[in-house]
VOGU-3710 file (C-alpha; in Angstrom, 3 decimals, decimal comma):
1> mtelhrwpvk> 0,000/0,000/0,000  1,279/3,474/-0,707  -1,142/6,021/0,746  -4,126/6,419/3,061  -6,299/9,527/3,080  -9,110/10,808/5,254  -11,404/13,750/4,523  -12,838/15,049/7,835  -15,149/17,565/6,129  -16,837/16,730/2,846
11> slagepvdvl> -15,299/18,648/-0,094  -12,638/20,353/2,018  -8,978/19,369/1,737  -8,183/16,419/3,994  -5,177/14,679/5,487  -2,854/11,763/4,678  -2,704/9,295/7,565  -0,711/6,258/8,649  -3,708/4,390/10,096  -7,400/4,267/9,219
21> rvdargaagd> -9,807/2,632/11,635  -12,671/1,196/9,632  -16,047/-0,340/10,357  -19,047/-1,155/8,164  -19,745/2,561/7,696  -16,335/3,314/6,193  -13,237/5,024/7,558  -13,622/6,583/10,993  -13,881/10,339/10,721  -14,155/10,321/6,925
31> rthalthvhk> -16,679/12,950/5,797  -18,336/12,845/9,189  -18,643/16,625/8,919  -20,174/18,615/6,077  -21,592/21,965/5,102  -25,229/22,276/4,105  -27,133/24,882/2,123  -30,684/25,454/1,000  -31,360/24,613/-2,649  -34,849/25,103/-4,067
41> gdvrlltare> -36,294/24,945/-0,597  -34,456/21,769/0,437  -31,486/21,473/2,799  -28,687/19,706/0,933  -25,031/18,912/1,410  -22,814/21,536/-0,182  -19,880/20,267/-2,244  -17,088/21,673/-4,371  -19,271/21,097/-7,428  -21,350/24,087/-6,352
51> aprmlawsat> -18,644/25,919/-4,378  -15,091/25,176/-5,641  -13,725/27,618/-3,063  -14,364/24,896/-0,451  -11,202/23,170/-1,702  -9,157/26,123/-0,404  -10,202/25,184/3,137  -8,635/22,195/4,883  -9,676/20,000/7,795  -7,642/17,791/10,100
61> yrgaevvpda> -7,948/15,902/13,350  -4,392/17,021/14,197  -3,181/13,641/15,357  -6,087/12,926/17,707  -7,314/9,341/17,975  -10,153/8,822/15,489  -12,549/5,962/16,224  -15,756/5,161/14,318  -18,321/5,885/17,033  -16,812/9,093/18,374
71> ppepvltapd> -14,525/10,961/15,961  -13,214/14,190/17,483  -13,989/17,645/16,213  -11,845/18,623/13,251  -9,898/21,839/13,050  -10,501/23,852/9,877  -7,924/26,122/8,290  -9,171/28,979/6,138  -7,360/30,146/2,981  -5,864/33,024/4,983
81> garyawsdpa> -4,421/30,599/7,550  -6,952/31,289/10,317  -7,915/28,170/12,270  -11,292/27,286/13,705  -12,481/24,366/15,803  -15,690/22,804/14,479  -17,569/24,113/17,530  -16,130/27,634/17,259  -19,071/30,062/17,002  -17,050/32,111/14,509
91> ltaalqadlg> -16,644/29,262/12,013  -19,993/29,520/10,245  -19,621/33,253/9,714  -16,077/32,803/8,386  -17,220/30,139/5,928  -20,152/32,229/4,755  -17,986/35,291/4,215  -15,378/33,345/2,246  -17,764/31,175/0,206  -20,241/33,978/-0,426
101> rdvalrrdva> -23,296/31,927/0,562  -25,267/30,856/3,587  -24,155/27,553/5,054  -24,760/25,462/8,145  -22,677/22,729/9,757  -23,673/19,060/9,973  -21,999/16,209/11,850  -22,872/12,542/11,274  -20,575/9,796/12,576  -21,967/7,446/9,900
111> gqqdlpdsll> -20,211/9,524/7,254  -21,701/11,593/4,450  -20,197/10,001/1,356  -22,052/10,123/-1,955  -22,145/6,314/-1,715  -22,941/5,392/1,891  -20,921/2,803/3,814  -18,002/2,820/1,403  -14,363/3,624/0,753  -12,680/4,644/-2,484
121> vttaatlaav> -9,745/2,541/-3,683  -7,346/3,707/-6,408  -4,194/2,175/-7,859  -0,767/3,597/-8,590  -0,614/1,909/-12,006  -3,786/3,609/-13,216  -2,701/7,003/-11,913  0,627/6,657/-13,742  -1,120/5,545/-16,938  -3,481/8,525/-16,965
131> eaelgrpldl> -0,534/10,829/-16,300  1,264/9,318/-19,298  -1,810/9,685/-21,507  -2,217/13,347/-20,567  1,498/14,119/-20,570  1,513/15,762/-17,154  1,551/14,782/-13,465  -1,713/14,415/-11,561  -2,149/15,237/-7,904  -3,821/12,233/-6,279
141> rrfrtnihve> -5,772/14,622/-4,048  -7,940/15,466/-7,042  -9,575/12,037/-6,747  -10,204/12,100/-2,977  -9,226/8,483/-2,513  -9,141/6,659/0,828  -6,824/3,741/-0,027  -4,254/4,068/-2,809  -2,464/0,789/-3,528  0,436/-0,411/-5,612
151> ldappfteng> -0,194/-3,888/-7,053  1,525/-6,248/-9,438  -1,211/-5,642/-11,995  -1,580/-3,513/-15,138  -3,374/-0,165/-15,263  -7,174/-0,160/-15,164  -7,329/-3,742/-13,879  -9,538/-2,523/-11,033  -12,261/-1,647/-13,547  -12,995/-5,394/-13,733
161> wegrrmrvge> -12,919/-6,120/-9,999  -16,634/-5,724/-9,341  -17,864/-8,587/-7,166  -14,399/-9,565/-5,987  -12,816/-9,127/-2,563  -9,780/-7,203/-1,401  -7,933/-7,776/1,840  -5,777/-4,924/3,146  -3,969/-6,041/6,255  -6,791/-6,966/8,642
171> ldlellhpcv> -9,493/-5,313/6,534  -11,785/-7,201/4,143  -13,478/-5,181/1,413  -16,252/-6,078/-0,997  -15,399/-4,426/-4,313  -18,560/-2,799/-5,602  -18,303/-0,953/-8,906  -15,898/1,379/-10,687  -16,177/5,016/-9,651  -17,576/7,289/-12,367
181> rcviptrdpd> -16,074/10,703/-11,776  -17,837/14,049/-11,509  -16,305/17,471/-12,110  -14,534/17,756/-8,742  -11,250/16,164/-9,993  -11,019/18,908/-12,617  -10,248/21,427/-9,849  -6,640/21,897/-8,784  -6,456/21,096/-5,053  -4,238/24,118/-4,389
191> tqmkwgellr> -5,484/26,788/-6,787  -9,035/25,561/-7,533  -8,399/26,321/-11,205  -10,524/24,160/-13,496  -8,918/21,762/-15,991  -11,845/20,363/-17,912  -9,696/18,223/-20,201  -9,082/15,793/-17,350  -12,738/14,771/-17,119  -13,183/14,880/-20,897
201> hlvrehdgif> -10,217/12,525/-21,258  -11,527/10,107/-18,625  -14,941/10,057/-20,306  -13,508/9,675/-23,805  -10,912/7,024/-23,002  -12,163/5,281/-19,829  -15,932/5,826/-19,628  -15,341/8,454/-16,945  -13,942/5,869/-14,518  -11,100/6,297/-12,052
211> ginarplgpa> -10,926/4,015/-9,004  -13,386/1,548/-7,514  -15,855/1,799/-4,648  -15,509/-0,744/-1,859  -17,612/-1,738/1,145  -15,914/-2,715/4,434  -17,023/-6,117/5,707  -16,120/-5,612/9,336  -14,155/-3,512/11,798  -10,394/-3,350/11,340
221> avrrgdrvvv> -7,434/-1,014/11,334  -5,593/-0,545/8,053  -2,033/0,775/7,990  0,450/2,067/5,476  2,550/-0,862/4,328  -0,113/-3,518/4,936  -0,184/-6,398/2,484  -2,913/-6,149/-0,164  -4,580/-9,167/-1,788  -7,291/-9,131/-4,448
231> hdnlpsstfa> -9,051/-12,471/-4,775  -12,076/-14,366/-6,164  -12,631/-15,595/-9,705  -9,141/-14,805/-11,035  -5,610/-15,474/-9,752  -4,692/-13,148/-6,906  -2,666/-9,962/-7,268  -0,632/-9,059/-4,200  1,452/-6,262/-2,825  3,515/-6,636/0,346
//
């Protein structure tokens, strides 16, 4: 395994980690916090699709222990470097002033992923292949992955893993379906500048797919460097 990532607040920049504690809901603390807004009379989660400026904010648990049933409050850092605890009364006003819209805060320990009870898995081979096709490096943060693995397998192999199982250290995952990307990866994680050719290329060459959604099958802790095994139906691919 090469990288683990957690996103404490949906659509804000997140944090690389050495350990993810996982249960059936997904990674502890992953997208357990979100911003909401009112759209056509309904309260909805706000994402970087509607407000790309959200990517200029970051959220971290700052090394605190993160467990599934009781993740701590994240600390948010604004584009100007100001820091706010999630419970800080000044946070909502700061977000509204910077994003230019009314927002409210929502916490849900079950996570607020687009696909409930899931993790996103990506592979180093596919990232390198897309970089080669486009002729430029790609920041993995664009894809907001949870588990990024290096396997002895060719690029895009994961597109055919639906229905198979992956074991990452102690963690068993049911591989669901390839992840069809939206416009969020087109935004640079640092500048928020839009690069539409990335999504057009993925749609044109790979049916819009990058990565695969996975469902945890039980509680476990996954760590950088854990052995990865993909099994069922075809000979296993492994990475130690």
